[in-house]
PDB file of N, CA, C and O in Angstrom:
ATOM      1  N   MET A   1       0.841  -1.183   0.000  1.00  0.00           N
ATOM      2  CA  MET A   1       0.000   0.000   0.000  1.00  0.00           C
ATOM      3  C   MET A   1       0.878   1.236   0.000  1.00  0.00           C
ATOM      4  O   MET A   1       1.891   1.278   0.698  1.00  0.00           O
ATOM      5  N   ASP A   2       0.499   2.251  -0.782  1.00  0.00           N
ATOM      6  CA  ASP A   2       1.249   3.501  -0.793  1.00  0.00           C
ATOM      7  C   ASP A   2       1.145   4.178   0.561  1.00  0.00           C
ATOM      8  O   ASP A   2       0.146   4.042   1.267  1.00  0.00           O
ATOM      9  N   GLU A   3       2.178   4.898   0.906  1.00  0.00           N
ATOM     10  CA  GLU A   3       2.181   5.624   2.177  1.00  0.00           C
ATOM     11  C   GLU A   3       1.129   6.729   2.149  1.00  0.00           C
ATOM     12  O   GLU A   3       1.077   7.520   1.208  1.00  0.00           O
ATOM     13  N   MET A   4       0.303   6.778   3.171  1.00  0.00           N
ATOM     14  CA  MET A   4      -0.721   7.808   3.304  1.00  0.00           C
ATOM     15  C   MET A   4      -0.029   9.131   3.604  1.00  0.00           C
ATOM     16  O   MET A   4       0.834   9.196   4.479  1.00  0.00           O
ATOM     17  N   ARG A   5      -0.406  10.199   2.876  1.00  0.00           N
ATOM     18  CA  ARG A   5       0.241  11.497   3.076  1.00  0.00           C
ATOM     19  C   ARG A   5      -0.617  12.469   3.856  1.00  0.00           C
ATOM     20  O   ARG A   5      -0.095  13.252   4.649  1.00  0.00           O
ATOM     21  N   HIS A   6      -1.907  12.435   3.648  1.00  0.00           N
ATOM     22  CA  HIS A   6      -2.807  13.382   4.311  1.00  0.00           C
ATOM     23  C   HIS A   6      -4.041  12.637   4.822  1.00  0.00           C
ATOM     24  O   HIS A   6      -4.660  11.853   4.104  1.00  0.00           O
ATOM     25  N   ILE A   7      -4.374  12.904   6.073  1.00  0.00           N
ATOM     26  CA  ILE A   7      -5.563  12.306   6.674  1.00  0.00           C
ATOM     27  C   ILE A   7      -6.357  13.433   7.326  1.00  0.00           C
ATOM     28  O   ILE A   7      -5.798  14.255   8.052  1.00  0.00           O
ATOM     29  N   LEU A   8      -7.654  13.466   7.066  1.00  0.00           N
ATOM     30  CA  LEU A   8      -8.535  14.437   7.702  1.00  0.00           C
ATOM     31  C   LEU A   8      -9.533  13.667   8.551  1.00  0.00           C
ATOM     32  O   LEU A   8     -10.294  12.841   8.048  1.00  0.00           O
ATOM     33  N   VAL A   9      -9.514  13.950   9.844  1.00  0.00           N
ATOM     34  CA  VAL A   9     -10.459  13.349  10.774  1.00  0.00           C
ATOM     35  C   VAL A   9     -11.522  14.398  11.064  1.00  0.00           C
ATOM     36  O   VAL A   9     -11.211  15.478  11.566  1.00  0.00           O
ATOM     37  N   VAL A  10     -12.760  14.089  10.753  1.00  0.00           N
ATOM     38  CA  VAL A  10     -13.848  15.044  10.948  1.00  0.00           C
ATOM     39  C   VAL A  10     -14.593  14.654  12.220  1.00  0.00           C
ATOM     40  O   VAL A  10     -15.156  13.565  12.323  1.00  0.00           O
ATOM     41  N   LYS A  11     -14.581  15.571  13.184  1.00  0.00           N
ATOM     42  CA  LYS A  11     -15.247  15.334  14.460  1.00  0.00           C
ATOM     43  C   LYS A  11     -15.933  16.619  14.882  1.00  0.00           C
ATOM     44  O   LYS A  11     -15.416  17.351  15.726  1.00  0.00           O
ATOM     45  N   LEU A  12     -17.079  16.896  14.311  1.00  0.00           N
ATOM     46  CA  LEU A  12     -17.810  18.132  14.594  1.00  0.00           C
ATOM     47  C   LEU A  12     -18.724  17.921  15.796  1.00  0.00           C
ATOM     48  O   LEU A  12     -19.945  17.849  15.651  1.00  0.00           O
ATOM     49  N   ALA A  13     -18.137  17.825  16.961  1.00  0.00           N
ATOM     50  CA  ALA A  13     -18.945  17.534  18.138  1.00  0.00           C
ATOM     51  C   ALA A  13     -18.292  18.122  19.384  1.00  0.00           C
ATOM     52  O   ALA A  13     -17.422  18.988  19.298  1.00  0.00           O
ATOM     53  N   ASP A  14     -18.722  17.642  20.523  1.00  0.00           N
ATOM     54  CA  ASP A  14     -18.295  18.210  21.793  1.00  0.00           C
ATOM     55  C   ASP A  14     -17.065  17.519  22.362  1.00  0.00           C
ATOM     56  O   ASP A  14     -16.501  16.611  21.751  1.00  0.00           O
ATOM     57  N   ILE A  15     -16.667  17.963  23.530  1.00  0.00           N
ATOM     58  CA  ILE A  15     -15.430  17.521  24.161  1.00  0.00           C
ATOM     59  C   ILE A  15     -15.386  16.011  24.390  1.00  0.00           C
ATOM     60  O   ILE A  15     -14.349  15.385  24.169  1.00  0.00           O
ATOM     61  N   GLY A  16     -16.484  15.428  24.825  1.00  0.00           N
ATOM     62  CA  GLY A  16     -16.494  13.986  25.069  1.00  0.00           C
ATOM     63  C   GLY A  16     -16.223  13.186  23.812  1.00  0.00           C
ATOM     64  O   GLY A  16     -15.511  12.183  23.840  1.00  0.00           O
ATOM     65  N   ASP A  17     -16.792  13.635  22.718  1.00  0.00           N
ATOM     66  CA  ASP A  17     -16.546  12.970  21.431  1.00  0.00           C
ATOM     67  C   ASP A  17     -15.099  13.146  20.990  1.00  0.00           C
ATOM     68  O   ASP A  17     -14.502  12.226  20.431  1.00  0.00           O
ATOM     69  N   ALA A  18     -14.534  14.323  21.241  1.00  0.00           N
ATOM     70  CA  ALA A  18     -13.135  14.563  20.882  1.00  0.00           C
ATOM     71  C   ALA A  18     -12.214  13.655  21.692  1.00  0.00           C
ATOM     72  O   ALA A  18     -11.268  13.081  21.152  1.00  0.00           O
ATOM     73  N   ILE A  19     -12.493  13.529  22.979  1.00  0.00           N
ATOM     74  CA  ILE A  19     -11.687  12.637  23.827  1.00  0.00           C
ATOM     75  C   ILE A  19     -11.812  11.198  23.335  1.00  0.00           C
ATOM     76  O   ILE A  19     -10.839  10.443  23.352  1.00  0.00           O
ATOM     77  N   GLY A  20     -13.001  10.825  22.900  1.00  0.00           N
ATOM     78  CA  GLY A  20     -13.213   9.475  22.385  1.00  0.00           C
ATOM     79  C   GLY A  20     -12.437   9.167  21.119  1.00  0.00           C
ATOM     80  O   GLY A  20     -12.207   7.998  20.809  1.00  0.00           O
ATOM     81  N   THR A  21     -12.030  10.188  20.382  1.00  0.00           N
ATOM     82  CA  THR A  21     -11.264   9.950  19.147  1.00  0.00           C
ATOM     83  C   THR A  21      -9.767   9.779  19.402  1.00  0.00           C
ATOM     84  O   THR A  21      -9.040   9.344  18.509  1.00  0.00           O
ATOM     85  N   LEU A  22      -9.299  10.112  20.598  1.00  0.00           N
ATOM     86  CA  LEU A  22      -7.854  10.082  20.858  1.00  0.00           C
ATOM     87  C   LEU A  22      -7.205   8.724  20.580  1.00  0.00           C
ATOM     88  O   LEU A  22      -6.149   8.697  19.948  1.00  0.00           O
ATOM     89  N   PRO A  23      -7.774   7.600  21.015  1.00  0.00           N
ATOM     90  CA  PRO A  23      -7.143   6.319  20.670  1.00  0.00           C
ATOM     91  C   PRO A  23      -7.044   6.090  19.165  1.00  0.00           C
ATOM     92  O   PRO A  23      -6.040   5.564  18.683  1.00  0.00           O
ATOM     93  N   ALA A  24      -8.069   6.478  18.425  1.00  0.00           N
ATOM     94  CA  ALA A  24      -8.032   6.304  16.970  1.00  0.00           C
ATOM     95  C   ALA A  24      -6.975   7.196  16.337  1.00  0.00           C
ATOM     96  O   ALA A  24      -6.266   6.772  15.425  1.00  0.00           O
ATOM     97  N   LEU A  25      -6.868   8.426  16.817  1.00  0.00           N
ATOM     98  CA  LEU A  25      -5.846   9.334  16.292  1.00  0.00           C
ATOM     99  C   LEU A  25      -4.452   8.797  16.556  1.00  0.00           C
ATOM    100  O   LEU A  25      -3.583   8.862  15.686  1.00  0.00           O
ATOM    101  N   ARG A  26      -4.237   8.271  17.739  1.00  0.00           N
ATOM    102  CA  ARG A  26      -2.923   7.711  18.086  1.00  0.00           C
ATOM    103  C   ARG A  26      -2.612   6.485  17.244  1.00  0.00           C
ATOM    104  O   ARG A  26      -1.467   6.278  16.842  1.00  0.00           O
ATOM    105  N   ALA A  27      -3.625   5.673  16.976  1.00  0.00           N
ATOM    106  CA  ALA A  27      -3.432   4.504  16.111  1.00  0.00           C
ATOM    107  C   ALA A  27      -3.106   4.927  14.682  1.00  0.00           C
ATOM    108  O   ALA A  27      -2.263   4.314  14.027  1.00  0.00           O
ATOM    109  N   LEU A  28      -3.770   5.969  14.201  1.00  0.00           N
ATOM    110  CA  LEU A  28      -3.445   6.488  12.866  1.00  0.00           C
ATOM    111  C   LEU A  28      -2.005   6.977  12.803  1.00  0.00           C
ATOM    112  O   LEU A  28      -1.305   6.734  11.820  1.00  0.00           O
ATOM    113  N   ARG A  29      -1.564   7.660  13.845  1.00  0.00           N
ATOM    114  CA  ARG A  29      -0.191   8.170  13.869  1.00  0.00           C
ATOM    115  C   ARG A  29       0.810   7.019  13.828  1.00  0.00           C
ATOM    116  O   ARG A  29       1.826   7.101  13.137  1.00  0.00           O
ATOM    117  N   ILE A  30       0.528   5.957  14.561  1.00  0.00           N
ATOM    118  CA  ILE A  30       1.423   4.789  14.552  1.00  0.00           C
ATOM    119  C   ILE A  30       1.419   4.127  13.174  1.00  0.00           C
ATOM    120  O   ILE A  30       2.472   3.750  12.660  1.00  0.00           O
ATOM    121  N   ALA A  31       0.252   3.989  12.590  1.00  0.00           N
ATOM    122  CA  ALA A  31       0.128   3.333  11.285  1.00  0.00           C
ATOM    123  C   ALA A  31       0.717   4.173  10.149  1.00  0.00           C
ATOM    124  O   ALA A  31       1.248   3.633   9.179  1.00  0.00           O
ATOM    125  N   PHE A  32       0.615   5.506  10.280  1.00  0.00           N
ATOM    126  CA  PHE A  32       1.065   6.418   9.225  1.00  0.00           C
ATOM    127  C   PHE A  32       1.930   7.520   9.839  1.00  0.00           C
ATOM    128  O   PHE A  32       1.493   8.667   9.927  1.00  0.00           O
ATOM    129  N   PRO A  33       3.138   7.189  10.260  1.00  0.00           N
ATOM    130  CA  PRO A  33       3.970   8.150  10.996  1.00  0.00           C
ATOM    131  C   PRO A  33       4.366   9.396  10.208  1.00  0.00           C
ATOM    132  O   PRO A  33       4.652  10.433  10.806  1.00  0.00           O
ATOM    133  N   LYS A  34       4.388   9.314   8.901  1.00  0.00           N
ATOM    134  CA  LYS A  34       4.797  10.469   8.086  1.00  0.00           C
ATOM    135  C   LYS A  34       3.623  11.311   7.599  1.00  0.00           C
ATOM    136  O   LYS A  34       3.833  12.362   6.993  1.00  0.00           O
ATOM    137  N   ALA A  35       2.409  10.876   7.849  1.00  0.00           N
ATOM    138  CA  ALA A  35       1.225  11.559   7.332  1.00  0.00           C
ATOM    139  C   ALA A  35       0.948  12.849   8.097  1.00  0.00           C
ATOM    140  O   ALA A  35       1.276  12.985   9.276  1.00  0.00           O
ATOM    141  N   THR A  36       0.340  13.781   7.390  1.00  0.00           N
ATOM    142  CA  THR A  36      -0.240  14.962   8.026  1.00  0.00           C
ATOM    143  C   THR A  36      -1.628  14.551   8.488  1.00  0.00           C
ATOM    144  O   THR A  36      -2.459  14.132   7.683  1.00  0.00           O
ATOM    145  N   ILE A  37      -1.876  14.673   9.786  1.00  0.00           N
ATOM    146  CA  ILE A  37      -3.189  14.317  10.328  1.00  0.00           C
ATOM    147  C   ILE A  37      -3.847  15.594  10.831  1.00  0.00           C
ATOM    148  O   ILE A  37      -3.422  16.177  11.829  1.00  0.00           O
ATOM    149  N   ASP A  38      -4.882  16.014  10.131  1.00  0.00           N
ATOM    150  CA  ASP A  38      -5.641  17.196  10.521  1.00  0.00           C
ATOM    151  C   ASP A  38      -6.959  16.758  11.132  1.00  0.00           C
ATOM    152  O   ASP A  38      -7.530  15.736  10.753  1.00  0.00           O
ATOM    153  N   ALA A  39      -7.432  17.551  12.086  1.00  0.00           N
ATOM    154  CA  ALA A  39      -8.731  17.298  12.700  1.00  0.00           C
ATOM    155  C   ALA A  39      -9.628  18.489  12.415  1.00  0.00           C
ATOM    156  O   ALA A  39      -9.207  19.636  12.567  1.00  0.00           O
ATOM    157  N   LEU A  40     -10.854  18.226  12.004  1.00  0.00           N
ATOM    158  CA  LEU A  40     -11.841  19.270  11.747  1.00  0.00           C
ATOM    159  C   LEU A  40     -12.898  19.189  12.839  1.00  0.00           C
ATOM    160  O   LEU A  40     -13.605  18.188  12.960  1.00  0.00           O
ATOM    161  N   VAL A  41     -13.000  20.247  13.629  1.00  0.00           N
ATOM    162  CA  VAL A  41     -13.921  20.268  14.772  1.00  0.00           C
ATOM    163  C   VAL A  41     -14.633  21.608  14.831  1.00  0.00           C
ATOM    164  O   VAL A  41     -14.276  22.553  14.127  1.00  0.00           O
ATOM    165  N   THR A  42     -15.647  21.670  15.684  1.00  0.00           N
ATOM    166  CA  THR A  42     -16.302  22.946  15.946  1.00  0.00           C
ATOM    167  C   THR A  42     -15.447  23.733  16.940  1.00  0.00           C
ATOM    168  O   THR A  42     -14.687  23.134  17.700  1.00  0.00           O
ATOM    169  N   PRO A  43     -15.559  25.066  16.947  1.00  0.00           N
ATOM    170  CA  PRO A  43     -14.822  25.860  17.926  1.00  0.00           C
ATOM    171  C   PRO A  43     -15.264  25.495  19.345  1.00  0.00           C
ATOM    172  O   PRO A  43     -16.424  25.152  19.573  1.00  0.00           O
ATOM    173  N   GLY A  44     -14.348  25.572  20.272  1.00  0.00           N
ATOM    174  CA  GLY A  44     -14.696  25.300  21.668  1.00  0.00           C
ATOM    175  C   GLY A  44     -13.781  24.277  22.291  1.00  0.00           C
ATOM    176  O   GLY A  44     -12.654  24.087  21.833  1.00  0.00           O
ATOM    177  N   PRO A  45     -14.254  23.608  23.340  1.00  0.00           N
ATOM    178  CA  PRO A  45     -13.405  22.693  24.110  1.00  0.00           C
ATOM    179  C   PRO A  45     -12.850  21.525  23.292  1.00  0.00           C
ATOM    180  O   PRO A  45     -11.719  21.100  23.531  1.00  0.00           O
ATOM    181  N   ALA A  46     -13.606  21.003  22.350  1.00  0.00           N
ATOM    182  CA  ALA A  46     -13.105  19.894  21.530  1.00  0.00           C
ATOM    183  C   ALA A  46     -11.854  20.316  20.779  1.00  0.00           C
ATOM    184  O   ALA A  46     -10.911  19.537  20.639  1.00  0.00           O
ATOM    185  N   ARG A  47     -11.849  21.547  20.300  1.00  0.00           N
ATOM    186  CA  ARG A  47     -10.683  22.062  19.599  1.00  0.00           C
ATOM    187  C   ARG A  47      -9.467  22.077  20.516  1.00  0.00           C
ATOM    188  O   ARG A  47      -8.369  21.708  20.100  1.00  0.00           O
ATOM    189  N   GLU A  48      -9.656  22.497  21.746  1.00  0.00           N
ATOM    190  CA  GLU A  48      -8.547  22.581  22.697  1.00  0.00           C
ATOM    191  C   GLU A  48      -7.980  21.202  23.021  1.00  0.00           C
ATOM    192  O   GLU A  48      -6.767  21.040  23.149  1.00  0.00           O
ATOM    193  N   VAL A  49      -8.853  20.217  23.153  1.00  0.00           N
ATOM    194  CA  VAL A  49      -8.386  18.851  23.428  1.00  0.00           C
ATOM    195  C   VAL A  49      -7.494  18.370  22.292  1.00  0.00           C
ATOM    196  O   VAL A  49      -6.394  17.872  22.530  1.00  0.00           O
ATOM    197  N   LEU A  50      -7.963  18.517  21.070  1.00  0.00           N
ATOM    198  CA  LEU A  50      -7.205  18.005  19.926  1.00  0.00           C
ATOM    199  C   LEU A  50      -5.979  18.851  19.612  1.00  0.00           C
ATOM    200  O   LEU A  50      -5.012  18.345  19.043  1.00  0.00           O
ATOM    201  N   ALA A  51      -6.002  20.114  19.969  1.00  0.00           N
ATOM    202  CA  ALA A  51      -4.841  20.983  19.737  1.00  0.00           C
ATOM    203  C   ALA A  51      -3.642  20.553  20.574  1.00  0.00           C
ATOM    204  O   ALA A  51      -2.500  20.846  20.223  1.00  0.00           O
ATOM    205  N   HIS A  52      -3.898  19.863  21.671  1.00  0.00           N
ATOM    206  CA  HIS A  52      -2.821  19.410  22.546  1.00  0.00           C
ATOM    207  C   HIS A  52      -2.469  17.938  22.351  1.00  0.00           C
ATOM    208  O   HIS A  52      -1.693  17.376  23.124  1.00  0.00           O
ATOM    209  N   GLU A  53      -3.029  17.325  21.338  1.00  0.00           N
ATOM    210  CA  GLU A  53      -2.757  15.919  21.050  1.00  0.00           C
ATOM    211  C   GLU A  53      -1.592  15.811  20.070  1.00  0.00           C
ATOM    212  O   GLU A  53      -1.692  16.289  18.940  1.00  0.00           O
ATOM    213  N   PRO A  54      -0.479  15.183  20.490  1.00  0.00           N
ATOM    214  CA  PRO A  54       0.700  15.082  19.619  1.00  0.00           C
ATOM    215  C   PRO A  54       0.457  14.337  18.301  1.00  0.00           C
ATOM    216  O   PRO A  54       1.174  14.564  17.327  1.00  0.00           O
ATOM    217  N   ALA A  55      -0.535  13.459  18.260  1.00  0.00           N
ATOM    218  CA  ALA A  55      -0.804  12.721  17.023  1.00  0.00           C
ATOM    219  C   ALA A  55      -1.396  13.603  15.939  1.00  0.00           C
ATOM    220  O   ALA A  55      -1.368  13.241  14.763  1.00  0.00           O
ATOM    221  N   VAL A  56      -1.929  14.750  16.317  1.00  0.00           N
ATOM    222  CA  VAL A  56      -2.598  15.651  15.372  1.00  0.00           C
ATOM    223  C   VAL A  56      -1.618  16.715  14.891  1.00  0.00           C
ATOM    224  O   VAL A  56      -0.950  17.366  15.693  1.00  0.00           O
ATOM    225  N   THR A  57      -1.542  16.882  13.586  1.00  0.00           N
ATOM    226  CA  THR A  57      -0.672  17.905  13.003  1.00  0.00           C
ATOM    227  C   THR A  57      -1.293  19.284  13.120  1.00  0.00           C
ATOM    228  O   THR A  57      -0.643  20.224  13.577  1.00  0.00           O
ATOM    229  N   ARG A  58      -2.556  19.412  12.707  1.00  0.00           N
ATOM    230  CA  ARG A  58      -3.276  20.689  12.742  1.00  0.00           C
ATOM    231  C   ARG A  58      -4.720  20.459  13.130  1.00  0.00           C
ATOM    232  O   ARG A  58      -5.310  19.422  12.827  1.00  0.00           O
ATOM    233  N   VAL A  59      -5.277  21.450  13.807  1.00  0.00           N
ATOM    234  CA  VAL A  59      -6.702  21.431  14.112  1.00  0.00           C
ATOM    235  C   VAL A  59      -7.346  22.560  13.328  1.00  0.00           C
ATOM    236  O   VAL A  59      -6.936  23.718  13.415  1.00  0.00           O
ATOM    237  N   ARG A  60      -8.354  22.200  12.568  1.00  0.00           N
ATOM    238  CA  ARG A  60      -9.095  23.179  11.775  1.00  0.00           C
ATOM    239  C   ARG A  60     -10.501  23.262  12.350  1.00  0.00           C
ATOM    240  O   ARG A  60     -11.064  22.256  12.781  1.00  0.00           O
ATOM    241  N   THR A  61     -11.062  24.459  12.354  1.00  0.00           N
ATOM    242  CA  THR A  61     -12.390  24.627  12.929  1.00  0.00           C
ATOM    243  C   THR A  61     -13.402  25.030  11.859  1.00  0.00           C
ATOM    244  O   THR A  61     -13.069  25.669  10.861  1.00  0.00           O
ATOM    245  N   LEU A  62     -14.643  24.634  12.105  1.00  0.00           N
ATOM    246  CA  LEU A  62     -15.761  25.001  11.255  1.00  0.00           C
ATOM    247  C   LEU A  62     -16.941  25.285  12.173  1.00  0.00           C
ATOM    248  O   LEU A  62     -17.357  24.419  12.942  1.00  0.00           O
ATOM    249  N   ALA A  63     -17.469  26.476  12.093  1.00  0.00           N
ATOM    250  CA  ALA A  63     -18.648  26.841  12.881  1.00  0.00           C
ATOM    251  C   ALA A  63     -19.871  26.255  12.196  1.00  0.00           C
ATOM    252  O   ALA A  63     -20.595  26.952  11.486  1.00  0.00           O
ATOM    253  N   LYS A  64     -20.090  24.983  12.415  1.00  0.00           N
ATOM    254  CA  LYS A  64     -21.146  24.270  11.692  1.00  0.00           C
ATOM    255  C   LYS A  64     -22.539  24.766  12.041  1.00  0.00           C
ATOM    256  O   LYS A  64     -23.479  24.506  11.290  1.00  0.00           O
ATOM    257  N   GLY A  65     -22.706  25.473  13.154  1.00  0.00           N
ATOM    258  CA  GLY A  65     -24.010  25.992  13.532  1.00  0.00           C
ATOM    259  C   GLY A  65     -24.634  26.854  12.449  1.00  0.00           C
ATOM    260  O   GLY A  65     -25.856  26.926  12.322  1.00  0.00           O
ATOM    261  N   ALA A  66     -23.789  27.499  11.678  1.00  0.00           N
ATOM    262  CA  ALA A  66     -24.291  28.337  10.586  1.00  0.00           C
ATOM    263  C   ALA A  66     -24.975  27.503   9.506  1.00  0.00           C
ATOM    264  O   ALA A  66     -25.751  28.033   8.710  1.00  0.00           O
ATOM    265  N   PHE A  67     -24.696  26.225   9.475  1.00  0.00           N
ATOM    266  CA  PHE A  67     -25.249  25.355   8.439  1.00  0.00           C
ATOM    267  C   PHE A  67     -26.349  24.442   8.968  1.00  0.00           C
ATOM    268  O   PHE A  67     -26.789  23.529   8.269  1.00  0.00           O
ATOM    269  N   ASP A  68     -26.794  24.684  10.201  1.00  0.00           N
ATOM    270  CA  ASP A  68     -27.812  23.828  10.803  1.00  0.00           C
ATOM    271  C   ASP A  68     -29.229  24.109  10.297  1.00  0.00           C
ATOM    272  O   ASP A  68     -30.166  23.399  10.661  1.00  0.00           O
ATOM    273  N   SER A  69     -29.390  25.115   9.482  1.00  0.00           N
ATOM    274  CA  SER A  69     -30.711  25.406   8.923  1.00  0.00           C
ATOM    275  C   SER A  69     -30.580  25.564   7.405  1.00  0.00           C
ATOM    276  O   SER A  69     -29.485  25.819   6.906  1.00  0.00           O
ATOM    277  N   PRO A  70     -31.665  25.417   6.682  1.00  0.00           N
ATOM    278  CA  PRO A  70     -31.608  25.606   5.233  1.00  0.00           C
ATOM    279  C   PRO A  70     -31.090  26.995   4.849  1.00  0.00           C
ATOM    280  O   PRO A  70     -30.398  27.141   3.842  1.00  0.00           O
ATOM    281  N   ARG A  71     -31.418  28.004   5.640  1.00  0.00           N
ATOM    282  CA  ARG A  71     -30.947  29.360   5.351  1.00  0.00           C
ATOM    283  C   ARG A  71     -29.407  29.416   5.405  1.00  0.00           C
ATOM    284  O   ARG A  71     -28.792  30.119   4.603  1.00  0.00           O
ATOM    285  N   GLY A  72     -28.795  28.699   6.320  1.00  0.00           N
ATOM    286  CA  GLY A  72     -27.345  28.669   6.420  1.00  0.00           C
ATOM    287  C   GLY A  72     -26.695  28.097   5.181  1.00  0.00           C
ATOM    288  O   GLY A  72     -25.636  28.563   4.759  1.00  0.00           O
ATOM    289  N   PHE A  73     -27.326  27.083   4.592  1.00  0.00           N
ATOM    290  CA  PHE A  73     -26.774  26.501   3.359  1.00  0.00           C
ATOM    291  C   PHE A  73     -26.882  27.492   2.205  1.00  0.00           C
ATOM    292  O   PHE A  73     -26.019  27.521   1.328  1.00  0.00           O
ATOM    293  N   ALA A  74     -27.921  28.291   2.203  1.00  0.00           N
ATOM    294  CA  ALA A  74     -28.116  29.246   1.115  1.00  0.00           C
ATOM    295  C   ALA A  74     -27.150  30.428   1.218  1.00  0.00           C
ATOM    296  O   ALA A  74     -26.773  31.013   0.202  1.00  0.00           O
ATOM    297  N   ASN A  75     -26.753  30.778   2.435  1.00  0.00           N
ATOM    298  CA  ASN A  75     -25.857  31.921   2.660  1.00  0.00           C
ATOM    299  C   ASN A  75     -24.724  31.541   3.600  1.00  0.00           C
ATOM    300  O   ASN A  75     -24.713  31.975   4.751  1.00  0.00           O
ATOM    301  N   PRO A  76     -23.768  30.737   3.135  1.00  0.00           N
ATOM    302  CA  PRO A  76     -22.695  30.265   4.031  1.00  0.00           C
ATOM    303  C   PRO A  76     -21.804  31.398   4.527  1.00  0.00           C
ATOM    304  O   PRO A  76     -20.863  31.157   5.285  1.00  0.00           O
TER     305      PRO A  76
END
């Protein structure tokens, strides 16, 4: 298998869900040590948890609340 170069983990949820992803993130880092592993989360505590996780290269945020209604999709 070719070496994985970029991995995006999408976890748009709260702190408990972010903590629950830590074992998976660490396993990804072990399996793909050279990969860039980015996490996509909502702003807030989940972001802070993943920002301090060594397995994660970057944490990206998305204020998904803006897209929780049809109007949000029409005017992102």
